[in-house]
C-alpha positions in Angstrom: -78.2 254.3 -4.5 -81.1 252.5 -2.9 -83.5 253.8 -0.2 -83.8 250.2 1.6 -86.9 248.8 3.3 -87.3 245.8 5.5 -89.7 243.0 4.5 -91.4 241.5 7.3 -92.8 237.7 7.2 -96.6 237.3 6.5 -96.9 235.2 9.5 -95.5 237.6 11.8 -97.9 239.0 14.4 -98.3 241.6 16.8 -96.3 239.8 19.4 -93.0 240.0 17.4 -93.6 243.2 15.3 -92.0 245.3 17.9 -89.1 243.6 18.1 -88.6 243.0 14.4 -89.2 247.0 13.5 -86.5 248.0 16.4 -84.1 245.6 14.5 -84.8 246.7 11.2 -84.1 250.4 12.2 -80.7 249.1 14.0 -79.8 247.4 10.8 -79.8 250.5 9.3 -82.8 250.0 7.1 -84.9 253.1 5.8 -88.5 251.9 6.3 -90.2 248.6 7.0 -93.2 247.1 5.1 -96.0 245.4 7.2 -98.0 242.9 5.3 -102.2 242.5 5.9 -102.3 238.7 5.2 -102.6 236.7 8.5 -102.7 239.8 10.9 -104.3 243.0 10.3 -101.8 245.3 8.7 -102.9 248.6 10.4 -102.3 246.9 13.8 -98.6 245.6 12.8 -98.3 249.2 11.3 -98.9 251.0 14.5 -96.9 248.6 16.7 -94.1 249.0 14.1 -93.9 252.7 14.4 -94.4 252.5 18.1 -91.2 250.4 18.5 -88.8 253.0 16.3 -88.0 256.4 15.9 -87.1 257.1 12.3 -88.3 253.9 10.1 -91.0 254.9 7.6 -93.6 252.2 8.1 -95.9 251.2 5.1 -98.5 248.5 4.6 -97.3 246.4 1.5 -100.5 245.8 1.0 -103.2 246.7 2.9 -106.5 244.7 1.3 -108.5 247.6 0.4 -112.2 246.7 -0.6 -113.3 244.9 2.6 -112.5 248.5 4.3 -114.5 251.5 4.1 -112.2 254.4 2.8 -113.6 256.4 5.9 -112.2 253.8 8.6 -108.7 253.3 6.5 -108.7 257.4 6.5 -109.1 257.9 10.3 -106.4 254.7 11.2 -103.8 256.5 8.6 -104.5 259.8 10.1 -103.9 258.6 13.7 -100.7 256.7 12.4 -99.5 259.5 11.1 -99.9 261.7 13.7 -98.5 259.4 16.1 -95.5 258.8 14.2 -94.7 262.4 13.1 -95.1 261.5 9.5 -93.7 258.6 9.2 -96.5 256.2 7.7 -97.2 255.3 4.1 -100.5 253.6 3.0 -100.3 250.8 0.8 -103.2 249.4 -0.8 -104.3 246.5 -3.2 -107.2 244.9 -4.5 -106.6 241.0 -3.7 -108.3 238.6 -6.3 -111.7 238.4 -6.6 -112.2 234.9 -4.9 -110.9 236.3 -1.7 -112.8 239.6 -1.8 -116.0 237.4 -2.1 -115.6 234.2 -0.6 -112.8 235.0 2.0 -113.9 238.3 3.0 -117.6 238.6 1.8 -117.1 241.9 0.6 -118.2 243.3 -3.0 -116.0 243.0 -6.0 -116.9 245.2 -8.8 -114.5 246.7 -11.4 -111.1 246.4 -9.3 -109.7 249.4 -11.6 -112.3 252.1 -11.5 -113.1 251.0 -8.0 -109.4 251.5 -6.6 -109.4 254.7 -8.5 -112.2 256.2 -6.4 -110.6 254.5 -3.2 -107.7 256.8 -3.4 -109.6 259.5 -4.6 -112.1 259.4 -1.9 -109.2 258.9 1.0 -107.5 262.1 -0.9 -110.8 263.8 -0.5 -111.2 262.8 3.3 -107.7 263.7 4.1 -108.2 266.9 2.6 -111.4 267.5 4.9 -109.6 266.3 7.9 -106.9 268.8 7.0 -109.0 271.7 6.4 -112.4 271.5 7.6 -114.0 272.1 4.3 -117.2 270.2 3.8 -116.9 266.5 2.3 -118.2 266.0 -0.9 -116.9 263.1 -2.8 -119.5 261.2 -5.3 -118.4 258.6 -7.5 -119.8 255.2 -8.6 -118.3 253.1 -6.1 -117.8 255.4 -3.3 -119.9 258.4 -1.8 -119.0 260.8 1.0 -120.7 263.6 2.0 -121.0 263.5 5.5 -118.4 264.4 8.2 -119.8 266.5 11.0 -117.0 268.6 13.2 -117.6 266.0 15.9 -116.2 263.2 13.9 -113.3 265.2 12.2 -110.1 264.3 13.9 -108.6 267.7 12.6 -105.3 268.9 11.2 -102.0 267.3 11.9 -98.5 268.3 11.3 -97.7 265.8 8.5 -101.0 266.0 6.5 -99.5 264.5 2.9 -99.9 261.0 3.8 -98.1 258.8 0.7 -100.7 256.3 -0.9 -99.3 253.7 -2.7 -100.8 250.7 -4.6 -100.1 247.5 -5.6 -100.9 246.7 -9.5 -100.3 243.8 -11.6 -102.3 244.4 -14.9 -101.9 247.2 -17.7 -104.9 249.1 -16.7 -104.1 249.0 -13.1 -100.6 250.2 -13.5 -101.6 252.9 -15.9 -104.3 254.2 -13.4 -101.7 254.0 -10.6 -99.3 255.9 -12.5 -102.3 258.6 -12.7 -103.1 259.2 -9.5 -100.9 257.2 -6.7 -97.9 258.3 -4.8 -96.2 255.2 -6.0 -96.6 251.4 -6.9 -95.5 248.2 -4.8 -94.5 245.5 -7.3 -95.7 242.1 -7.1 -92.8 239.7 -6.2 -93.7 238.1 -9.7 -93.1 241.3 -11.3 -89.7 242.1 -10.5 -87.2 240.7 -13.3 -86.0 244.0 -14.7 -86.8 242.6 -18.0 -90.5 243.0 -16.8 -89.9 246.7 -15.0 -88.0 247.7 -18.3 -90.5 246.5 -21.0 -93.5 246.3 -19.2 -94.1 247.9 -15.9 -92.3 251.2 -16.6 -94.0 252.0 -20.1 -97.6 251.6 -18.3 -96.6 253.8 -15.6 -95.4 256.4 -18.2 -98.5 256.3 -20.1 -100.3 257.0 -16.5 -98.0 259.8 -16.0 -98.9 261.3 -19.4 -102.4 261.2 -19.0 -102.0 263.0 -15.5 -99.8 265.6 -17.0 -97.2 264.9 -14.4 -93.2 264.0 -14.9 -93.0 260.9 -12.4 -89.7 262.3 -10.7 -91.4 261.8 -7.3 -93.0 258.5 -7.9 -92.1 255.7 -5.3 -91.8 252.3 -7.2 -91.4 249.8 -4.9 -89.5 246.7 -6.2 -89.9 243.6 -3.6 -88.1 240.6 -5.0 -87.8 237.3 -3.7 -84.4 237.1 -2.6 -82.2 234.0 -1.6 -78.9 235.6 0.5 -77.3 234.6 4.0 -74.0 234.1 5.6 -72.8 231.3 3.2 -73.7 229.3 0.4 -75.1 226.6 2.4 -77.8 229.3 4.0 -78.3 230.7 0.4 -79.0 227.3 -1.3 -81.5 226.5 1.3 -83.1 230.0 0.6 -83.3 229.4 -3.0 -85.4 226.3 -2.3 -87.6 228.2 -0.1 -88.5 230.8 -2.9 -88.8 227.7 -5.6 -91.7 227.0 -3.2 -93.3 230.3 -3.1 -92.8 230.9 -6.7 -94.8 227.8 -7.4 -97.9 228.7 -5.3 -97.9 232.0 -6.4 -97.7 231.3 -10.3 -100.7 228.6 -9.7 -102.7 232.3 -9.8 -103.4 233.1 -13.5 -103.6 237.0 -12.3 -99.6 236.6 -12.0 -99.1 235.0 -15.4 -97.9 237.9 -17.2 -94.3 237.9 -16.3 -94.3 234.3 -17.3 -95.1 234.8 -20.4 -92.8 237.3 -21.0 -90.4 234.9 -20.9 -92.3 232.1 -22.7 -93.2 230.2 -19.7 -97.0 230.3 -20.2 -97.2 226.5 -20.1 -95.7 226.5 -16.2 -98.7 228.8 -14.8 -100.9 226.2 -16.5 -99.7 223.4 -15.3 -99.4 224.7 -11.3 -103.0 225.7 -11.7 -103.8 222.0 -12.6 -101.8 220.9 -9.6 -103.8 223.0 -7.2 -106.9 221.7 -8.6 -106.0 218.4 -8.0 -104.8 219.1 -4.6 -101.1 217.9 -5.4 -99.4 220.7 -3.9 -96.1 218.7 -3.4 -95.5 218.5 -7.0 -95.4 222.2 -7.7 -92.2 222.9 -6.7 -91.0 220.6 -9.3 -92.4 223.0 -12.0 -90.2 225.7 -11.0 -87.2 225.2 -12.9 -83.7 226.6 -11.8 -83.7 228.9 -14.9 -86.9 230.4 -13.4 -85.6 231.0 -10.2 -82.5 232.6 -12.0 -84.9 235.2 -13.7 -87.0 235.8 -10.8 -84.7 235.4 -7.4 -81.7 237.4 -6.8 -79.0 235.3 -5.0 -75.6 235.6 -3.2 -74.1 235.8 0.0 -74.4 238.8 2.2 -71.0 240.0 0.7 -72.0 240.0 -2.9 -75.7 240.3 -2.6 -75.7 244.5 -3.0 -73.7 243.8 -6.1 -76.2 241.5 -7.3 -78.9 244.0 -6.9 -77.2 246.8 -8.3 -76.7 244.7 -11.7 -80.5 244.1 -11.8 -82.2 247.1 -10.5 -79.6 250.0 -11.2 -81.6 252.7 -13.1 -84.9 251.1 -12.9 -85.9 252.2 -9.1 -84.7 253.9 -6.0 -86.7 251.8 -3.7 -86.4 248.1 -2.9 -87.2 245.6 -0.1 -84.2 243.3 1.6 -85.2 240.3 3.7 -84.5 240.6 7.5 -82.3 237.8 8.8 -84.1 234.9 10.4 -81.1 234.4 13.1 -80.3 237.8 14.6 -77.1 236.5 14.7 -76.7 237.5 11.3 -78.0 241.3 11.7 -74.4 242.7 11.4 -73.6 240.8 8.3 -76.9 242.1 6.7 -76.3 245.4 7.9 -73.3 245.5 6.0 -75.2 244.7 2.9 -77.9 247.1 3.6 -75.1 250.0 4.1 -73.7 248.9 0.5 -77.1 249.3 -1.1 -77.5 252.7 0.3 -74.2 254.0 -1.1 
């Protein structure tokens, strides 16, 4: 039923990613998402691809604006060639404060800027493959020079899927118009939100582009509480409470709160960040909220929980890797059920 991708902890670095990828492949995952947060996403993707033989490996998501599309295109081309066509490029904008203050990069208009980013990547890939003159001219990006010396040349699998992270309505519609897929933010994975908000926006983008969307990859990456027994599941449940408290302190992620009438929760969390009271944030996230946002169940039932939530909404989901490799066999059985 589902194509199942393994999630990767954001603090996992180059020293661990190879073993992580090999474990994911052995457990039966179809693919692996690597983050771009504490460590470089393209480096992690390269090491994961080198450590596996059949896994699709994608960045989920690479922070786009601090990087030139040309440098990303070159790295993506190399990753696609070395892996025999198993690389997917996931891109995202991050938030303005991080782009300007963490990366010291330029933040313009994120929707048209990311649109041109994707379009310029496709133009560059086309020139790499065909040798035709590179001539992309936009408001935010312009690429008009690619001497033969700097052109890496054609590869066997030149169609590199480009997926984008999206939250807001304009970004989601834009992604539906021009991208190969969309990676949802964990806060936007309740089935009600996907059905009532996300899919109509994507459909509007498909319609604008004159595409049917059948080959579009919608990736749902819910925060999940699972494990070998109820005690483990309860501990994971509390971890997700802490994480949701942090995530919902960012106003950009409030639309899914608003859908359920919990706008005040976001404002309370934001005020706690301003006062520096990080410990109190978890108390704002109620069990009712967790029920909406976090699938919960032991390994023997979690596949059914996923089906009840996501069947008919998507064909691709992410699933957490066990922290303890001793649980890999139990998790592998759940993955096999998800794929049936």
